[in-house]
PDB file with one MODEL, atoms N, CA, C and O in Angstrom:
MODEL        1
ATOM      1  N   MET A   1     -22.561 -18.697  -8.242  1.00  0.00           N
ATOM      2  CA  MET A   1     -22.019 -17.354  -8.408  1.00  0.00           C
ATOM      3  C   MET A   1     -22.787 -16.393  -7.497  1.00  0.00           C
ATOM      4  O   MET A   1     -24.011 -16.297  -7.594  1.00  0.00           O
ATOM      5  N   PRO A   2     -22.074 -15.675  -6.606  1.00  0.00           N
ATOM      6  CA  PRO A   2     -22.759 -14.773  -5.689  1.00  0.00           C
ATOM      7  C   PRO A   2     -23.350 -13.573  -6.421  1.00  0.00           C
ATOM      8  O   PRO A   2     -22.841 -13.112  -7.443  1.00  0.00           O
ATOM      9  N   ARG A   3     -24.442 -13.096  -5.852  1.00  0.00           N
ATOM     10  CA  ARG A   3     -25.076 -11.896  -6.418  1.00  0.00           C
ATOM     11  C   ARG A   3     -24.221 -10.675  -6.135  1.00  0.00           C
ATOM     12  O   ARG A   3     -23.570 -10.604  -5.093  1.00  0.00           O
ATOM     13  N   PRO A   4     -24.212  -9.710  -7.051  1.00  0.00           N
ATOM     14  CA  PRO A   4     -23.469  -8.473  -6.784  1.00  0.00           C
ATOM     15  C   PRO A   4     -24.137  -7.702  -5.644  1.00  0.00           C
ATOM     16  O   PRO A   4     -25.350  -7.789  -5.450  1.00  0.00           O
ATOM     17  N   ARG A   5     -23.347  -6.961  -4.907  1.00  0.00           N
ATOM     18  CA  ARG A   5     -23.893  -6.175  -3.798  1.00  0.00           C
ATOM     19  C   ARG A   5     -24.774  -5.063  -4.340  1.00  0.00           C
ATOM     20  O   ARG A   5     -24.474  -4.430  -5.352  1.00  0.00           O
ATOM     21  N   GLU A   6     -25.867  -4.852  -3.632  1.00  0.00           N
ATOM     22  CA  GLU A   6     -26.829  -3.833  -4.053  1.00  0.00           C
ATOM     23  C   GLU A   6     -26.726  -2.576  -3.190  1.00  0.00           C
ATOM     24  O   GLU A   6     -27.672  -1.792  -3.106  1.00  0.00           O
ATOM     25  N   TYR A   7     -25.591  -2.395  -2.561  1.00  0.00           N
ATOM     26  CA  TYR A   7     -25.384  -1.225  -1.721  1.00  0.00           C
ATOM     27  C   TYR A   7     -23.954  -0.729  -1.904  1.00  0.00           C
ATOM     28  O   TYR A   7     -23.082  -1.460  -2.375  1.00  0.00           O
ATOM     29  N   ASP A   8     -23.735   0.498  -1.530  1.00  0.00           N
ATOM     30  CA  ASP A   8     -22.410   1.112  -1.597  1.00  0.00           C
ATOM     31  C   ASP A   8     -21.677   0.749  -0.308  1.00  0.00           C
ATOM     32  O   ASP A   8     -22.024   1.236   0.768  1.00  0.00           O
ATOM     33  N   GLU A   9     -20.666  -0.105  -0.421  1.00  0.00           N
ATOM     34  CA  GLU A   9     -19.976  -0.598   0.776  1.00  0.00           C
ATOM     35  C   GLU A   9     -19.324   0.528   1.568  1.00  0.00           C
ATOM     36  O   GLU A   9     -19.352   0.513   2.799  1.00  0.00           O
ATOM     37  N   GLU A  10     -18.744   1.493   0.889  1.00  0.00           N
ATOM     38  CA  GLU A  10     -18.094   2.604   1.580  1.00  0.00           C
ATOM     39  C   GLU A  10     -19.105   3.405   2.405  1.00  0.00           C
ATOM     40  O   GLU A  10     -18.839   3.749   3.557  1.00  0.00           O
ATOM     41  N   GLU A  11     -20.249   3.694   1.818  1.00  0.00           N
ATOM     42  CA  GLU A  11     -21.297   4.422   2.540  1.00  0.00           C
ATOM     43  C   GLU A  11     -21.804   3.602   3.723  1.00  0.00           C
ATOM     44  O   GLU A  11     -22.035   4.139   4.807  1.00  0.00           O
ATOM     45  N   MET A  12     -21.976   2.295   3.507  1.00  0.00           N
ATOM     46  CA  MET A  12     -22.446   1.423   4.574  1.00  0.00           C
ATOM     47  C   MET A  12     -21.443   1.394   5.727  1.00  0.00           C
ATOM     48  O   MET A  12     -21.840   1.433   6.891  1.00  0.00           O
ATOM     49  N   LEU A  13     -20.143   1.325   5.411  1.00  0.00           N
ATOM     50  CA  LEU A  13     -19.117   1.321   6.459  1.00  0.00           C
ATOM     51  C   LEU A  13     -19.098   2.647   7.217  1.00  0.00           C
ATOM     52  O   LEU A  13     -18.900   2.665   8.432  1.00  0.00           O
ATOM     53  N   GLU A  14     -19.300   3.748   6.510  1.00  0.00           N
ATOM     54  CA  GLU A  14     -19.375   5.065   7.165  1.00  0.00           C
ATOM     55  C   GLU A  14     -20.529   5.095   8.165  1.00  0.00           C
ATOM     56  O   GLU A  14     -20.362   5.539   9.301  1.00  0.00           O
ATOM     57  N   ARG A  15     -21.686   4.626   7.743  1.00  0.00           N
ATOM     58  CA  ARG A  15     -22.863   4.630   8.615  1.00  0.00           C
ATOM     59  C   ARG A  15     -22.680   3.698   9.806  1.00  0.00           C
ATOM     60  O   ARG A  15     -23.041   4.037  10.933  1.00  0.00           O
ATOM     61  N   ALA A  16     -22.120   2.531   9.550  1.00  0.00           N
ATOM     62  CA  ALA A  16     -21.867   1.590  10.639  1.00  0.00           C
ATOM     63  C   ALA A  16     -20.867   2.174  11.627  1.00  0.00           C
ATOM     64  O   ALA A  16     -21.046   2.052  12.839  1.00  0.00           O
ATOM     65  N   ALA A  17     -19.813   2.809  11.117  1.00  0.00           N
ATOM     66  CA  ALA A  17     -18.807   3.413  11.990  1.00  0.00           C
ATOM     67  C   ALA A  17     -19.423   4.489  12.879  1.00  0.00           C
ATOM     68  O   ALA A  17     -19.109   4.574  14.066  1.00  0.00           O
ATOM     69  N   LEU A  18     -20.290   5.301  12.310  1.00  0.00           N
ATOM     70  CA  LEU A  18     -20.962   6.339  13.105  1.00  0.00           C
ATOM     71  C   LEU A  18     -21.842   5.724  14.188  1.00  0.00           C
ATOM     72  O   LEU A  18     -21.952   6.261  15.290  1.00  0.00           O
ATOM     73  N   THR A  19     -22.460   4.606  13.867  1.00  0.00           N
ATOM     74  CA  THR A  19     -23.295   3.915  14.851  1.00  0.00           C
ATOM     75  C   THR A  19     -22.432   3.368  15.983  1.00  0.00           C
ATOM     76  O   THR A  19     -22.756   3.551  17.156  1.00  0.00           O
ATOM     77  N   PHE A  20     -21.334   2.696  15.634  1.00  0.00           N
ATOM     78  CA  PHE A  20     -20.423   2.203  16.668  1.00  0.00           C
ATOM     79  C   PHE A  20     -19.872   3.358  17.503  1.00  0.00           C
ATOM     80  O   PHE A  20     -19.761   3.260  18.725  1.00  0.00           O
ATOM     81  N   TRP A  21     -19.532   4.447  16.825  1.00  0.00           N
ATOM     82  CA  TRP A  21     -18.964   5.604  17.508  1.00  0.00           C
ATOM     83  C   TRP A  21     -19.956   6.170  18.527  1.00  0.00           C
ATOM     84  O   TRP A  21     -19.576   6.495  19.652  1.00  0.00           O
ATOM     85  N   ALA A  22     -21.206   6.285  18.139  1.00  0.00           N
ATOM     86  CA  ALA A  22     -22.226   6.875  19.006  1.00  0.00           C
ATOM     87  C   ALA A  22     -22.639   5.960  20.150  1.00  0.00           C
ATOM     88  O   ALA A  22     -22.902   6.431  21.257  1.00  0.00           O
ATOM     89  N   GLN A  23     -22.699   4.664  19.895  1.00  0.00           N
ATOM     90  CA  GLN A  23     -23.264   3.734  20.877  1.00  0.00           C
ATOM     91  C   GLN A  23     -22.235   2.802  21.504  1.00  0.00           C
ATOM     92  O   GLN A  23     -22.535   2.115  22.480  1.00  0.00           O
ATOM     93  N   GLY A  24     -21.028   2.773  20.953  1.00  0.00           N
ATOM     94  CA  GLY A  24     -20.024   1.830  21.426  1.00  0.00           C
ATOM     95  C   GLY A  24     -20.267   0.451  20.838  1.00  0.00           C
ATOM     96  O   GLY A  24     -21.358   0.149  20.353  1.00  0.00           O
ATOM     97  N   TYR A  25     -19.240  -0.376  20.889  1.00  0.00           N
ATOM     98  CA  TYR A  25     -19.357  -1.720  20.313  1.00  0.00           C
ATOM     99  C   TYR A  25     -20.425  -2.532  21.047  1.00  0.00           C
ATOM    100  O   TYR A  25     -21.325  -3.093  20.422  1.00  0.00           O
ATOM    101  N   ASP A  26     -20.322  -2.589  22.365  1.00  0.00           N
ATOM    102  CA  ASP A  26     -21.278  -3.401  23.138  1.00  0.00           C
ATOM    103  C   ASP A  26     -22.698  -2.853  23.071  1.00  0.00           C
ATOM    104  O   ASP A  26     -23.664  -3.612  23.145  1.00  0.00           O
ATOM    105  N   GLY A  27     -22.825  -1.545  22.931  1.00  0.00           N
ATOM    106  CA  GLY A  27     -24.146  -0.931  22.894  1.00  0.00           C
ATOM    107  C   GLY A  27     -24.824  -0.986  21.530  1.00  0.00           C
ATOM    108  O   GLY A  27     -25.978  -0.579  21.394  1.00  0.00           O
ATOM    109  N   THR A  28     -24.122  -1.484  20.528  1.00  0.00           N
ATOM    110  CA  THR A  28     -24.663  -1.550  19.169  1.00  0.00           C
ATOM    111  C   THR A  28     -25.097  -2.976  18.865  1.00  0.00           C
ATOM    112  O   THR A  28     -24.308  -3.916  18.965  1.00  0.00           O
ATOM    113  N   SER A  29     -26.348  -3.120  18.498  1.00  0.00           N
ATOM    114  CA  SER A  29     -26.873  -4.448  18.148  1.00  0.00           C
ATOM    115  C   SER A  29     -26.890  -4.626  16.630  1.00  0.00           C
ATOM    116  O   SER A  29     -26.750  -3.669  15.869  1.00  0.00           O
ATOM    117  N   ILE A  30     -27.062  -5.852  16.228  1.00  0.00           N
ATOM    118  CA  ILE A  30     -27.209  -6.128  14.791  1.00  0.00           C
ATOM    119  C   ILE A  30     -28.415  -5.368  14.255  1.00  0.00           C
ATOM    120  O   ILE A  30     -28.362  -4.835  13.147  1.00  0.00           O
ATOM    121  N   ASN A  31     -29.497  -5.308  15.018  1.00  0.00           N
ATOM    122  CA  ASN A  31     -30.676  -4.557  14.569  1.00  0.00           C
ATOM    123  C   ASN A  31     -30.354  -3.082  14.374  1.00  0.00           C
ATOM    124  O   ASN A  31     -30.833  -2.465  13.422  1.00  0.00           O
ATOM    125  N   ASP A  32     -29.541  -2.505  15.272  1.00  0.00           N
ATOM    126  CA  ASP A  32     -29.117  -1.108  15.104  1.00  0.00           C
ATOM    127  C   ASP A  32     -28.368  -0.930  13.787  1.00  0.00           C
ATOM    128  O   ASP A  32     -28.599   0.028  13.050  1.00  0.00           O
ATOM    129  N   LEU A  33     -27.469  -1.868  13.505  1.00  0.00           N
ATOM    130  CA  LEU A  33     -26.663  -1.781  12.286  1.00  0.00           C
ATOM    131  C   LEU A  33     -27.524  -1.943  11.042  1.00  0.00           C
ATOM    132  O   LEU A  33     -27.309  -1.248  10.049  1.00  0.00           O
ATOM    133  N   VAL A  34     -28.480  -2.835  11.081  1.00  0.00           N
ATOM    134  CA  VAL A  34     -29.400  -3.020   9.954  1.00  0.00           C
ATOM    135  C   VAL A  34     -30.189  -1.725   9.720  1.00  0.00           C
ATOM    136  O   VAL A  34     -30.339  -1.274   8.584  1.00  0.00           O
ATOM    137  N   THR A  35     -30.685  -1.143  10.802  1.00  0.00           N
ATOM    138  CA  THR A  35     -31.468   0.093  10.696  1.00  0.00           C
ATOM    139  C   THR A  35     -30.622   1.250  10.175  1.00  0.00           C
ATOM    140  O   THR A  35     -31.041   1.971   9.270  1.00  0.00           O
ATOM    141  N   GLU A  36     -29.440   1.427  10.741  1.00  0.00           N
ATOM    142  CA  GLU A  36     -28.610   2.582  10.406  1.00  0.00           C
ATOM    143  C   GLU A  36     -27.923   2.473   9.050  1.00  0.00           C
ATOM    144  O   GLU A  36     -27.701   3.487   8.388  1.00  0.00           O
ATOM    145  N   THR A  37     -27.587   1.263   8.632  1.00  0.00           N
ATOM    146  CA  THR A  37     -26.899   1.118   7.349  1.00  0.00           C
ATOM    147  C   THR A  37     -27.861   0.962   6.186  1.00  0.00           C
ATOM    148  O   THR A  37     -27.520   1.262   5.042  1.00  0.00           O
ATOM    149  N   GLY A  38     -29.059   0.492   6.482  1.00  0.00           N
ATOM    150  CA  GLY A  38     -30.039   0.286   5.426  1.00  0.00           C
ATOM    151  C   GLY A  38     -29.850  -1.006   4.649  1.00  0.00           C
ATOM    152  O   GLY A  38     -30.513  -1.218   3.634  1.00  0.00           O
ATOM    153  N   ILE A  39     -28.951  -1.878   5.113  1.00  0.00           N
ATOM    154  CA  ILE A  39     -28.793  -3.171   4.438  1.00  0.00           C
ATOM    155  C   ILE A  39     -29.483  -4.249   5.266  1.00  0.00           C
ATOM    156  O   ILE A  39     -29.677  -4.092   6.472  1.00  0.00           O
ATOM    157  N   SER A  40     -29.839  -5.311   4.625  1.00  0.00           N
ATOM    158  CA  SER A  40     -30.548  -6.392   5.318  1.00  0.00           C
ATOM    159  C   SER A  40     -29.596  -7.174   6.215  1.00  0.00           C
ATOM    160  O   SER A  40     -28.379  -7.154   6.030  1.00  0.00           O
ATOM    161  N   ARG A  41     -30.171  -7.850   7.175  1.00  0.00           N
ATOM    162  CA  ARG A  41     -29.402  -8.712   8.073  1.00  0.00           C
ATOM    163  C   ARG A  41     -28.638  -9.766   7.268  1.00  0.00           C
ATOM    164  O   ARG A  41     -27.472 -10.044   7.545  1.00  0.00           O
ATOM    165  N   ALA A  42     -29.303 -10.347   6.273  1.00  0.00           N
ATOM    166  CA  ALA A  42     -28.666 -11.378   5.450  1.00  0.00           C
ATOM    167  C   ALA A  42     -27.462 -10.807   4.697  1.00  0.00           C
ATOM    168  O   ALA A  42     -26.424 -11.464   4.609  1.00  0.00           O
ATOM    169  N   SER A  43     -27.587  -9.603   4.156  1.00  0.00           N
ATOM    170  CA  SER A  43     -26.470  -8.974   3.445  1.00  0.00           C
ATOM    171  C   SER A  43     -25.325  -8.667   4.390  1.00  0.00           C
ATOM    172  O   SER A  43     -24.158  -8.841   4.037  1.00  0.00           O
ATOM    173  N   LEU A  44     -25.655  -8.209   5.593  1.00  0.00           N
ATOM    174  CA  LEU A  44     -24.631  -7.913   6.571  1.00  0.00           C
ATOM    175  C   LEU A  44     -23.835  -9.171   6.906  1.00  0.00           C
ATOM    176  O   LEU A  44     -22.604  -9.151   6.905  1.00  0.00           O
ATOM    177  N   TYR A  45     -24.532 -10.257   7.189  1.00  0.00           N
ATOM    178  CA  TYR A  45     -23.852 -11.508   7.523  1.00  0.00           C
ATOM    179  C   TYR A  45     -23.116 -12.088   6.319  1.00  0.00           C
ATOM    180  O   TYR A  45     -22.058 -12.699   6.475  1.00  0.00           O
ATOM    181  N   SER A  46     -23.655 -11.904   5.147  1.00  0.00           N
ATOM    182  CA  SER A  46     -23.005 -12.409   3.947  1.00  0.00           C
ATOM    183  C   SER A  46     -21.683 -11.684   3.681  1.00  0.00           C
ATOM    184  O   SER A  46     -20.693 -12.300   3.284  1.00  0.00           O
ATOM    185  N   ALA A  47     -21.682 -10.379   3.903  1.00  0.00           N
ATOM    186  CA  ALA A  47     -20.490  -9.576   3.614  1.00  0.00           C
ATOM    187  C   ALA A  47     -19.477  -9.586   4.753  1.00  0.00           C
ATOM    188  O   ALA A  47     -18.274  -9.516   4.501  1.00  0.00           O
ATOM    189  N   PHE A  48     -19.939  -9.672   6.006  1.00  0.00           N
ATOM    190  CA  PHE A  48     -19.035  -9.481   7.139  1.00  0.00           C
ATOM    191  C   PHE A  48     -19.075 -10.577   8.197  1.00  0.00           C
ATOM    192  O   PHE A  48     -18.313 -10.507   9.162  1.00  0.00           O
ATOM    193  N   ASN A  49     -19.910 -11.561   8.061  1.00  0.00           N
ATOM    194  CA  ASN A  49     -20.001 -12.659   9.028  1.00  0.00           C
ATOM    195  C   ASN A  49     -20.441 -12.228  10.420  1.00  0.00           C
ATOM    196  O   ASN A  49     -20.365 -13.027  11.354  1.00  0.00           O
ATOM    197  N   GLY A  50     -20.894 -11.000  10.588  1.00  0.00           N
ATOM    198  CA  GLY A  50     -21.394 -10.564  11.890  1.00  0.00           C
ATOM    199  C   GLY A  50     -20.831  -9.234  12.338  1.00  0.00           C
ATOM    200  O   GLY A  50     -20.090  -8.565  11.618  1.00  0.00           O
ATOM    201  N   LYS A  51     -21.208  -8.875  13.553  1.00  0.00           N
ATOM    202  CA  LYS A  51     -20.885  -7.562  14.101  1.00  0.00           C
ATOM    203  C   LYS A  51     -19.373  -7.355  14.258  1.00  0.00           C
ATOM    204  O   LYS A  51     -18.862  -6.290  13.911  1.00  0.00           O
ATOM    205  N   ARG A  52     -18.664  -8.338  14.767  1.00  0.00           N
ATOM    206  CA  ARG A  52     -17.227  -8.182  14.998  1.00  0.00           C
ATOM    207  C   ARG A  52     -16.490  -7.894  13.692  1.00  0.00           C
ATOM    208  O   ARG A  52     -15.673  -6.976  13.629  1.00  0.00           O
ATOM    209  N   ASP A  53     -16.772  -8.667  12.661  1.00  0.00           N
ATOM    210  CA  ASP A  53     -16.099  -8.454  11.380  1.00  0.00           C
ATOM    211  C   ASP A  53     -16.485  -7.115  10.754  1.00  0.00           C
ATOM    212  O   ASP A  53     -15.657  -6.471  10.110  1.00  0.00           O
ATOM    213  N   LEU A  54     -17.723  -6.697  10.935  1.00  0.00           N
ATOM    214  CA  LEU A  54     -18.135  -5.382  10.437  1.00  0.00           C
ATOM    215  C   LEU A  54     -17.383  -4.286  11.184  1.00  0.00           C
ATOM    216  O   LEU A  54     -16.927  -3.320  10.572  1.00  0.00           O
ATOM    217  N   PHE A  55     -17.249  -4.427  12.502  1.00  0.00           N
ATOM    218  CA  PHE A  55     -16.500  -3.456  13.293  1.00  0.00           C
ATOM    219  C   PHE A  55     -15.052  -3.362  12.807  1.00  0.00           C
ATOM    220  O   PHE A  55     -14.514  -2.266  12.648  1.00  0.00           O
ATOM    221  N   LEU A  56     -14.427  -4.518  12.574  1.00  0.00           N
ATOM    222  CA  LEU A  56     -13.061  -4.526  12.054  1.00  0.00           C
ATOM    223  C   LEU A  56     -12.987  -3.901  10.668  1.00  0.00           C
ATOM    224  O   LEU A  56     -12.012  -3.225  10.342  1.00  0.00           O
ATOM    225  N   GLY A  57     -14.020  -4.126   9.844  1.00  0.00           N
ATOM    226  CA  GLY A  57     -14.091  -3.479   8.536  1.00  0.00           C
ATOM    227  C   GLY A  57     -14.184  -1.971   8.661  1.00  0.00           C
ATOM    228  O   GLY A  57     -13.592  -1.241   7.866  1.00  0.00           O
ATOM    229  N   CYS A  58     -14.933  -1.497   9.664  1.00  0.00           N
ATOM    230  CA  CYS A  58     -15.037  -0.057   9.912  1.00  0.00           C
ATOM    231  C   CYS A  58     -13.692   0.524  10.332  1.00  0.00           C
ATOM    232  O   CYS A  58     -13.321   1.611   9.891  1.00  0.00           O
ATOM    233  N   LEU A  59     -12.965  -0.191  11.176  1.00  0.00           N
ATOM    234  CA  LEU A  59     -11.639   0.270  11.599  1.00  0.00           C
ATOM    235  C   LEU A  59     -10.687   0.347  10.414  1.00  0.00           C
ATOM    236  O   LEU A  59      -9.938   1.314  10.276  1.00  0.00           O
ATOM    237  N   LYS A  60     -10.716  -0.661   9.567  1.00  0.00           N
ATOM    238  CA  LYS A  60      -9.860  -0.669   8.379  1.00  0.00           C
ATOM    239  C   LYS A  60     -10.220   0.488   7.449  1.00  0.00           C
ATOM    240  O   LYS A  60      -9.339   1.170   6.926  1.00  0.00           O
ATOM    241  N   HIS A  61     -11.513   0.701   7.249  1.00  0.00           N
ATOM    242  CA  HIS A  61     -11.988   1.802   6.404  1.00  0.00           C
ATOM    243  C   HIS A  61     -11.522   3.145   6.972  1.00  0.00           C
ATOM    244  O   HIS A  61     -11.037   3.999   6.230  1.00  0.00           O
ATOM    245  N   TYR A  62     -11.669   3.327   8.272  1.00  0.00           N
ATOM    246  CA  TYR A  62     -11.243   4.567   8.923  1.00  0.00           C
ATOM    247  C   TYR A  62      -9.742   4.777   8.727  1.00  0.00           C
ATOM    248  O   TYR A  62      -9.293   5.873   8.392  1.00  0.00           O
ATOM    249  N   ASP A  63      -8.984   3.714   8.940  1.00  0.00           N
ATOM    250  CA  ASP A  63      -7.532   3.796   8.785  1.00  0.00           C
ATOM    251  C   ASP A  63      -7.157   4.212   7.367  1.00  0.00           C
ATOM    252  O   ASP A  63      -6.326   5.099   7.174  1.00  0.00           O
ATOM    253  N   GLU A  64      -7.764   3.576   6.391  1.00  0.00           N
ATOM    254  CA  GLU A  64      -7.419   3.839   4.993  1.00  0.00           C
ATOM    255  C   GLU A  64      -7.878   5.206   4.514  1.00  0.00           C
ATOM    256  O   GLU A  64      -7.200   5.831   3.699  1.00  0.00           O
ATOM    257  N   HIS A  65      -9.011   5.680   5.003  1.00  0.00           N
ATOM    258  CA  HIS A  65      -9.581   6.915   4.455  1.00  0.00           C
ATOM    259  C   HIS A  65      -9.347   8.161   5.303  1.00  0.00           C
ATOM    260  O   HIS A  65      -9.430   9.276   4.786  1.00  0.00           O
ATOM    261  N   TYR A  66      -9.060   8.001   6.573  1.00  0.00           N
ATOM    262  CA  TYR A  66      -8.931   9.177   7.433  1.00  0.00           C
ATOM    263  C   TYR A  66      -7.576   9.257   8.129  1.00  0.00           C
ATOM    264  O   TYR A  66      -6.851  10.238   7.964  1.00  0.00           O
ATOM    265  N   ARG A  67      -7.235   8.246   8.896  1.00  0.00           N
ATOM    266  CA  ARG A  67      -6.010   8.312   9.681  1.00  0.00           C
ATOM    267  C   ARG A  67      -4.779   8.476   8.804  1.00  0.00           C
ATOM    268  O   ARG A  67      -3.969   9.370   9.049  1.00  0.00           O
ATOM    269  N   ARG A  68      -4.621   7.649   7.806  1.00  0.00           N
ATOM    270  CA  ARG A  68      -3.437   7.728   6.944  1.00  0.00           C
ATOM    271  C   ARG A  68      -3.356   9.067   6.226  1.00  0.00           C
ATOM    272  O   ARG A  68      -2.279   9.654   6.121  1.00  0.00           O
ATOM    273  N   ARG A  69      -4.482   9.548   5.736  1.00  0.00           N
ATOM    274  CA  ARG A  69      -4.488  10.830   5.017  1.00  0.00           C
ATOM    275  C   ARG A  69      -4.123  11.977   5.961  1.00  0.00           C
ATOM    276  O   ARG A  69      -3.345  12.861   5.603  1.00  0.00           O
ATOM    277  N   TYR A  70      -4.689  11.955   7.163  1.00  0.00           N
ATOM    278  CA  TYR A  70      -4.397  13.001   8.139  1.00  0.00           C
ATOM    279  C   TYR A  70      -2.904  13.022   8.485  1.00  0.00           C
ATOM    280  O   TYR A  70      -2.283  14.084   8.529  1.00  0.00           O
ATOM    281  N   LEU A  71      -2.338  11.833   8.729  1.00  0.00           N
ATOM    282  CA  LEU A  71      -0.921  11.772   9.072  1.00  0.00           C
ATOM    283  C   LEU A  71      -0.039  12.223   7.905  1.00  0.00           C
ATOM    284  O   LEU A  71       0.964  12.906   8.113  1.00  0.00           O
ATOM    285  N   ALA A  72      -0.408  11.846   6.693  1.00  0.00           N
ATOM    286  CA  ALA A  72       0.365  12.277   5.525  1.00  0.00           C
ATOM    287  C   ALA A  72       0.299  13.785   5.347  1.00  0.00           C
ATOM    288  O   ALA A  72       1.314  14.420   5.060  1.00  0.00           O
ATOM    289  N   GLU A  73      -0.883  14.363   5.515  1.00  0.00           N
ATOM    290  CA  GLU A  73      -1.024  15.813   5.386  1.00  0.00           C
ATOM    291  C   GLU A  73      -0.247  16.541   6.480  1.00  0.00           C
ATOM    292  O   GLU A  73       0.369  17.577   6.231  1.00  0.00           O
ATOM    293  N   THR A  74      -0.281  15.991   7.691  1.00  0.00           N
ATOM    294  CA  THR A  74       0.453  16.605   8.795  1.00  0.00           C
ATOM    295  C   THR A  74       1.949  16.532   8.549  1.00  0.00           C
ATOM    296  O   THR A  74       2.664  17.506   8.783  1.00  0.00           O
ATOM    297  N   ALA A  75       2.430  15.390   8.079  1.00  0.00           N
ATOM    298  CA  ALA A  75       3.859  15.230   7.785  1.00  0.00           C
ATOM    299  C   ALA A  75       4.298  16.176   6.675  1.00  0.00           C
ATOM    300  O   ALA A  75       5.437  16.642   6.680  1.00  0.00           O
ATOM    301  N   ALA A  76       3.420  16.465   5.728  1.00  0.00           N
ATOM    302  CA  ALA A  76       3.758  17.380   4.633  1.00  0.00           C
ATOM    303  C   ALA A  76       3.808  18.833   5.110  1.00  0.00           C
ATOM    304  O   ALA A  76       4.560  19.639   4.562  1.00  0.00           O
ATOM    305  N   ARG A  77       3.021  19.166   6.115  1.00  0.00           N
ATOM    306  CA  ARG A  77       2.958  20.542   6.602  1.00  0.00           C
ATOM    307  C   ARG A  77       4.029  20.869   7.639  1.00  0.00           C
ATOM    308  O   ARG A  77       4.495  22.005   7.719  1.00  0.00           O
ATOM    309  N   PHE A  78       4.414  19.876   8.426  1.00  0.00           N
ATOM    310  CA  PHE A  78       5.337  20.113   9.532  1.00  0.00           C
ATOM    311  C   PHE A  78       6.517  19.153   9.451  1.00  0.00           C
ATOM    312  O   PHE A  78       6.448  18.112   8.797  1.00  0.00           O
ATOM    313  N   ASP A  79       7.587  19.520  10.121  1.00  0.00           N
ATOM    314  CA  ASP A  79       8.717  18.594  10.182  1.00  0.00           C
ATOM    315  C   ASP A  79       8.800  17.974  11.585  1.00  0.00           C
ATOM    316  O   ASP A  79       8.375  18.584  12.566  1.00  0.00           O
ATOM    317  N   GLY A  80       9.343  16.776  11.668  1.00  0.00           N
ATOM    318  CA  GLY A  80       9.641  16.054  12.899  1.00  0.00           C
ATOM    319  C   GLY A  80       8.790  16.355  14.114  1.00  0.00           C
ATOM    320  O   GLY A  80       7.623  15.970  14.181  1.00  0.00           O
ATOM    321  N   ARG A  81       9.384  17.047  15.074  1.00  0.00           N
ATOM    322  CA  ARG A  81       8.750  17.320  16.367  1.00  0.00           C
ATOM    323  C   ARG A  81       7.436  18.076  16.210  1.00  0.00           C
ATOM    324  O   ARG A  81       6.459  17.767  16.891  1.00  0.00           O
ATOM    325  N   LYS A  82       7.405  19.055  15.327  1.00  0.00           N
ATOM    326  CA  LYS A  82       6.180  19.843  15.122  1.00  0.00           C
ATOM    327  C   LYS A  82       5.047  18.970  14.591  1.00  0.00           C
ATOM    328  O   LYS A  82       3.889  19.174  14.955  1.00  0.00           O
ATOM    329  N   ALA A  83       5.365  18.014  13.746  1.00  0.00           N
ATOM    330  CA  ALA A  83       4.334  17.100  13.230  1.00  0.00           C
ATOM    331  C   ALA A  83       3.775  16.246  14.346  1.00  0.00           C
ATOM    332  O   ALA A  83       2.562  16.054  14.436  1.00  0.00           O
ATOM    333  N   ILE A  84       4.650  15.732  15.198  1.00  0.00           N
ATOM    334  CA  ILE A  84       4.195  14.911  16.320  1.00  0.00           C
ATOM    335  C   ILE A  84       3.314  15.722  17.250  1.00  0.00           C
ATOM    336  O   ILE A  84       2.260  15.247  17.674  1.00  0.00           O
ATOM    337  N   LEU A  85       3.728  16.933  17.571  1.00  0.00           N
ATOM    338  CA  LEU A  85       2.928  17.800  18.435  1.00  0.00           C
ATOM    339  C   LEU A  85       1.581  18.131  17.793  1.00  0.00           C
ATOM    340  O   LEU A  85       0.556  18.148  18.476  1.00  0.00           O
ATOM    341  N   ALA A  86       1.578  18.390  16.500  1.00  0.00           N
ATOM    342  CA  ALA A  86       0.332  18.704  15.794  1.00  0.00           C
ATOM    343  C   ALA A  86      -0.661  17.546  15.868  1.00  0.00           C
ATOM    344  O   ALA A  86      -1.861  17.767  16.028  1.00  0.00           O
ATOM    345  N   VAL A  87      -0.167  16.321  15.753  1.00  0.00           N
ATOM    346  CA  VAL A  87      -1.047  15.150  15.817  1.00  0.00           C
ATOM    347  C   VAL A  87      -1.718  15.068  17.190  1.00  0.00           C
ATOM    348  O   VAL A  87      -2.907  14.766  17.288  1.00  0.00           O
ATOM    349  N   PHE A  88      -0.956  15.337  18.240  1.00  0.00           N
ATOM    350  CA  PHE A  88      -1.507  15.217  19.584  1.00  0.00           C
ATOM    351  C   PHE A  88      -2.321  16.420  20.015  1.00  0.00           C
ATOM    352  O   PHE A  88      -3.092  16.334  20.971  1.00  0.00           O
ATOM    353  N   GLU A  89      -2.165  17.526  19.334  1.00  0.00           N
ATOM    354  CA  GLU A  89      -2.989  18.700  19.642  1.00  0.00           C
ATOM    355  C   GLU A  89      -4.318  18.544  18.982  1.00  0.00           C
ATOM    356  O   GLU A  89      -5.176  19.419  19.107  1.00  0.00           O
TER     357      GLU A  89
ENDMDL
END
């Protein structure tokens, strides 16, 4: 039976995303992610199998928590063409 996680996954994904955002995927090392997220290397590999899977987890988190909400709010405020223009502005 696996041990329960001892960290807040949402907070960890936020921190990892900010690290990727600031340094880029290639410029971010596993050590950077360990330092910035505050989780151990073993926990990172246990939860995400490595940097690529963590990056994909960050993209999914961003999509679920920011992009979808922004688009829904924009669609509620504007109709058709104005909504599209608002997104690109």
